[in-house]
Each structure stands twice: as structure tokens, then as C-alpha cells.
N, C-alpha and C positions, 0 to 999 in steps of 0.2 A: 589638091584633094587626094586623100589616101584611098587605098583600095576599099577599106571598110566603109568610108563615107560614100564611095561610089556605089557600093552594093546596097547600102541603106537607102540611097536615093532611088536606085533602080527598083528596089523591093516595093516602094510605094506604088509603082505602076504595073506590078506583076500580079497575076491571079493566084496569090498565095492562099493555100487552103486554110480557112479559119476554123476555130473551134465553134461549130454550129450549135444551135439550141438543141437539135436532135442528138448530136454527139454528147452534149453535156448531160444527157439522161442515161447513157449506157452504163451498165454496172461497173466496168473498169474505172471510169472517172469517179464515181461515187466512192469506190473502195480506196482509191489513191488520194482523194482530196480530203475526206473527212478525218482520217487519222494522221495525215501529213500536212496539216493546215498551216504550219509556220516553219521558220527556219530551224527551230530547235528540234522538232520531231522529224522533219524531212531529211532524207539521205541523198547523197550524190553518188551516182554510179558512173565510174570512169571506164570507158571502153577504149582500150588501146593495146595493140599487140606488143608494144615496147614496154617491158616490165619496169625499166628504170623511169620512163616517162610517167607511167601510172603512179609509181611511188612518189615521184617529185610533186605531181599534182595533188596527190592525197595528202602529203605533208603540208603543202602550201595551204590547202583548204582547211585542214585540221587545225592549223594555227589560227584560223579565223573563226573557229567554232563549228565547222561543218563536219559531219560524220560521213565517211566515204566508204564505198565498196569498189572493187576493181574486177574487170573481166576483159578477156581478149576476144577478138572476133571468132576465134576457133572454139570458144567455150559456149557459143550460142547465148549472147548476152540477154536475150529475152527471158531466159530461165533465171537470170540473176535479178530481174525486176520483181520487187515485192510491193506490198501495200504501203511501205514507208518511203519508197523511192519518189523523190520530188523532182530531181534533175538528172539528166544523162548528158555527160560530156563525151561526144563521139568523135574520135579521130578518124578522118577519112584519108586513106592512102590512095594515090593515083594508081589505076584509073577509078578507084573508089566505087566499083560496081556493087560489091557486097555491102559496103557501108551505106549506100543509097537505099538498097532494099531493106536493110536493117532500120534505117531512118523511117522509111515508109511504114513499116510494120509497127514501130513504136508509136508514131503519131496516129495510126489507125486504131491500134488495139489499146493504147494507153493515152487518150487525148488529154488527160489532166497532168501529164508529165512534160516539163519543158526540156527541150533538147538544144544544147550548144554544140555546133559542129565546128571542129577544128580542121583547117585545111591549109594548103600551101598559099604563099603570098600571091602567086599569080593565077590561082585557080578560080577565075571569075565565073566560068561556065559552071563549075562545080558548086560555087556559092549560090548562084542563081537557082540552080536545080534544087539545092537543099532547102532554100527558102520557099520554093514552090511546094515542096513536099511537107512543109509545116514546121521546119526548124525555127526555133525562137530567135536564134542569132548565129552568125558565122564569125569565127575567130581565126584570123589568119596567123600562120606561123612566120617568123618567131613572134611570140607575144610577151608583153610585160606583165609581171605578176599583179601590179596594181590594176591594170586594165582588165585582166582576167577576173580578179576579185569583184570589180565593179560590175562586170557582165553577169557574174553569178548572182550578185545581189539583185540586179534588175530582173533576172530570170525568176528568182524566188518571189519578188514583188509582183511580177506578172501572174505567177501561180496563185498567190494569195488573192489577187483580184478575181481569178477564175473560181477560186473556192467561194468567195463571197457571192459572186454572181450565181453560182450553182445553188448555194444554200438559200439565197433569196428566191431563186426560181422555185426551188422545192417548197419553201414556205408559202410562196404565192400560189402554187398549184394546190397545196393543202388547204389554203384559205378559200380558194375558188371551189374546191370540192365540198368543203363544209357549207359554203353559201349555196352551192347547187343542191345539196341534200336538204338544206333549210327551205330553199325555194320549192323543191319538190313536195315537201311536207305542207308548205303553205298553200300550194296550188291544189293539193289533195283536199285540204280542209276547205278551201274556197269552193272546190267542186262539190263537196258534200253539202256545203251551205247553199249553193245554187240549187242542188237537187232537192234539198229540204224546202226551199222556197217554192219550187215548181210543184212539189207534192202538196204544200199548204194551199197553193192556188187551186189545185185540182180538188182538194178537200172542200174548199169554199164552194166550188161548183156543185159538188155532191150534196152539200147542205142545202143549196138552193133548189136542187132537183132530186128529191128523195126517190123518185121513181127509178132513176138510173144509178142509184148508189153503187159504188164500186166499179162502175162501167169503165172509167178511164184507166184504173189500175189493171183490170182484166185485159183490156185490149192492148195495153202496153206490154204485158207479159205474153199474150198471144203473139203479138207482132215480133217480139224478141225471139220466141221459139221458131217462128216461121223464117225470120231473117237468118238465124243460125242454120236452119235446114237448107237454106239457099247459099250458104258459105259467104255471107256478107262479112266484110272485114270489121274490126273493132270500132274504127272511127265512124263508119257508116251505121253501125249498130247503135252507137250512142245517139246519133241523129234521129234514127227511127224511133228509139225509145222516147226521146224528148218530144218528137212530133206527135207520137201516139198519145202520150200523157196529156198534151196540151191541145189536142185536136178540136175540142169543143169550147175553147176559151172564148171564142167569139160570141157565144150565147150570153155572155155578160151584157152584150148590147141589145139583146132581144127582150122586150117587155114580158113580164110574168103573165100578163093577160093573154099573150099569144103563145108563149112557151108552155103554159100549163092549161091551155084551153081544153075543156073536157070533150067538146064536140068537134066536128070537122072544121078545118081551117078554110077561110075564104081565099080567093085568088090573091088578094092583096097581102093576106097574112102569110101565105106560102112564099110570096116574093120577099117578105121581110125575113122569114126563117132562112131562106137561101142566101141571105147576106152574111150569115155568121162566119163562113170561111174567110171572107174578105175582112170582116171586122177583126177576127183573130189574127190574120196576117198583119194587119195594120198595127195591132197592139204589140206584136212580138218582134217585128222587123227592126225596131229601134233599140232592142235590148242587146247590149254589147256581148254578153257571154253566150248568147244563142246564135248559132250560125244561120245564115240565110236559108240553108237547106231545111232547118227545122220549121221556119216560118212557111216555107214552100209546101211542106207536107200538110200543114194546117190549112193552107189555101186550097190544096188539091185533093183533100181527102174525100170529097164527094164526086170527083170525076169518075167516069165509067170507061171501061176499056173500049167499048164500041162508040164512044163519042157522045153519048146521050146524057152525060152527067153535067154538073155545074161547079163553078160559075162560068167556065169558058168552053165547055164541051170538048176538052182535049181528048185525043184518041191514042190508044196503044202505047208505044214507047215514049210518046210525048209527055205522058204522065210520069212523074218521078217514081223511082223504085219504091221509096218508102211509102208513098201514097198508095201504090198498087198492092203492097203487102198489107198495109193497114186496112184496105177495103175488105179483104177477106176476114181479117180479125174482127172488124166492126160488125159484119154480117153474122159471124159465128156468135158473137155476144148478143146481138139483137134477137136471134132465134132461141138461144138456150137460157138467157137470163129471165128471171121472173119480172113481170110488170104488174101494175095495179089491176089492170083489166084482163090479165091472163097469166097462167103459169108458163114458165119456160118449157120449151119443147126439147126433145132428145137430140143427142149428138148425131144420131142416124138421120134425123130430119135435116139437121144443119148440113151434113155431108151431102145429102141428096140435092138440096137446094143450091149449094155452092157449086157442085159439079154441073148442075143443069145450066147455071149462068156463066160457066167457063167460056171465055171468048166473047161474052156479051158485057156483063158487068165486071168480070174479073179477068186478069191476065192468066192464061192457061198454065204458064210456068209456076205461078204462085199457087194455083189450085192443085197442080201436081205435087208440089211440096207439102201442101196442107193435107192431102189425102194420104201421104206417106207417114204422117205422125200419128202414133197410137192414141186411142181415146183416153188412156190413163194420164197422159201428159196434160190434156185439157182439164180433166177432173182435178188433178193436183193443183193447177192454177186456180180453179174456181174455189176449191176448199181453202187454199191459202189466203185468198183475198177475202173470203167470207169470215175467216178467223180474224184477220186484221180489222175489218170493219166492225165486228162485234166487240173487239177489245177497245177500239176507239170510242164506242158508244157505251161500254160498260155493261153489255148484256150477254146472256148465255148464248153459246154458239151451238147450232145443230148442223150436221154435215149437209153440204150443198146437195150433193147426190154422188153416188159412186157407180151407177150403171143406168142404162136407158130403161 
């Protein structure tokens, strides 16, 4: 077995540094691969302190159609590498300390360039170290011209493979990015479609109960403002908006004779009304694009902070954040919105009532956030929803109110 065969056998079991996928994306690789993608465009840099040896190698390779540049170790060969350099033939002289450092820098800074290391016939340790540092091949001296030409051809073939892999990876990443953008657009459109579906469902509820027209939209916007004042993150904000919008969906299961009864409700009718949070939860929990948290807000929107609410009498922090925020929004609308049997009352009345029930019906932290929000914010929401409702009905709009 020759020295070269021994080294090749050993190399299969050594931790030789590969050209990793991360390295294949660094700018030096792209620069050296794209413009030097074949043997006709790629150049060979011969690094040898022996001028005659450089000239002999250059003539040998030129006769095979390769274009060559030369450099000595004293000239800092790294400065001689350019975007057309495809192969470096590096002659290592014992003890080869500078040559090893040069090899390391070439493979690190120019991972798309193949390096053939030339060394003495007995330099097994040098050969092993060179292969570990990323050399493509080790050529022992003295070498035969045909053998050297074959190794150069193989080095260029390896480089072409790296080029193809790099270009394929680049094209694959571009395709993935295009698919990601398309998916983002599709998800955005799907989300808008889902939102439109939810709003259509809310609109159907408004048509069924004209007395509370616009209620779901107002409490949704009230809850959004309150949640933002409490620094709720965007994901939780979406959940709160959807829960507020759909909070009364369970009333679909309540008979009109009970829902629109003009007089007082009986005990049995109140029991039926109190089932609407559970009905709503059961309707929504199986809808894939709605999170469980949305359904939970619907289930818990009539719980009270002091534990006297329904359906389960939850207390304090056991009530989900979204439901605690919604409770204040719902009461604000219940007080300020017009009803068939009475006109809506002022924001001042609503503030006084909500403040009075802090720690009883409402979470004190939510009440504190509510009290910090100026009246004009609530007026703006009321007017915007009134305009929307009037446009949907094709009627003229008059301002909701602008002051108490």
C-alpha cells in the first residue's frame, strides 16, 4: 500500500472539517463559486517558494487548459486569491508551520476553494493534519504529472459539486421563502374570512335582538381598549376580542318567548337564561380556528369577582383575564346604551357604578384601568359603532352623544 493510499484510508476515520451548510452561505463561497463554476473559468493558484517549481507546475497545467497564478509564502498568498480562484496547490515545507496556518485560513475564509497540499513522501503526520484542516487532497513528492493532473481534475469536479449544491440550496431557500410569503398571505386572508364569519354571526344575533343592536361590537371595542390599557399582549388581545364578540352566541338556544318577554321572568325562565354561557361554550369549543380560551371567555363572562356569578360561581383570579375585562365592558354598555324601555345613562353614572362594584362584581385592577381611560375614548367607540350600524341598515346617522 502506498503512502497516498494509507492517508486516504486514514482520512475516512478522521474528523476532517467538512464544508457545512452554514459555511456554504457565507459571502466568500458565493463569490468564488458563481463566477468560477467550471474548469474554463476557474483559475489555479500555485503557492510555492521555489520559482522554478511554480513555473513547471504552471506550464504543466497550462498545457491541460488550466489558467494559473503563482505566489510565494512570503507574498501573503491570501492577497492573491480572487473571485476566479478555484483551486490552490499549496507546497508545504517541513516543519510547514506557516503553510498549515495558511491552509487553515484558506479553508475558513474561502470554503468554496479546493486545496491540494504537496508534501514530502514521509510526511504522514503533516498529511493527516492537512486533511483535518480541510485540504481536499495530499500529494506526496515526488509526483507524476499524470497523477497530478488527475488529482486536479478531481478537485475541480468536487468544486463543481459544491457549486451545484450551493445553487440548489439557494434555489430551495428562495422557493421556501416564496412559499412562506404565500402561506402568510393565505393565512391572513383566512383570518380575515374567519373574522368576517364571526361578525356575520354577531350580526345575526343583532337582527334577532334589536333591543341590543350594536352591543357585541361596542363591548368588543371596549374590551380591546381596556386590554391594551392593561398591557395585554397581541395574542391574548385577539382572544379577548373574539370572546367579547361572541359572548352572547349561546342566546341562539334561548326561546324568543323568554329572551324577549316584556315582563318579569319566572324562576324557571331565569334558569333557562343562565344556560346561555354554557350553550355558547358548547357551540364554539368544537370550532378549530377558535382557541379554547375564546370559548372559555364565553363560558365565564357572567362570573363575578366575589364568587356570586354564574354558571359556576368562580372567584377572583380563577376567572380568566378576558372574562374579567369583559365584565367591565359589558356593564359599561348596559348602562350607557339606549334600550326600548329607557334611554342610556351618562358615562359619569357608569363610572360611579363600576367603581362602587370594584372588588365585588369586578376585578379592582380592571376597574383601575377603566377609570384611567378618558371619556372621549368611549364616545369615539360609541359613535363609530352607531355609524356602522346605520350604514348596514341604510338609514341616516345622528351622533350617539358627545358629552354627559
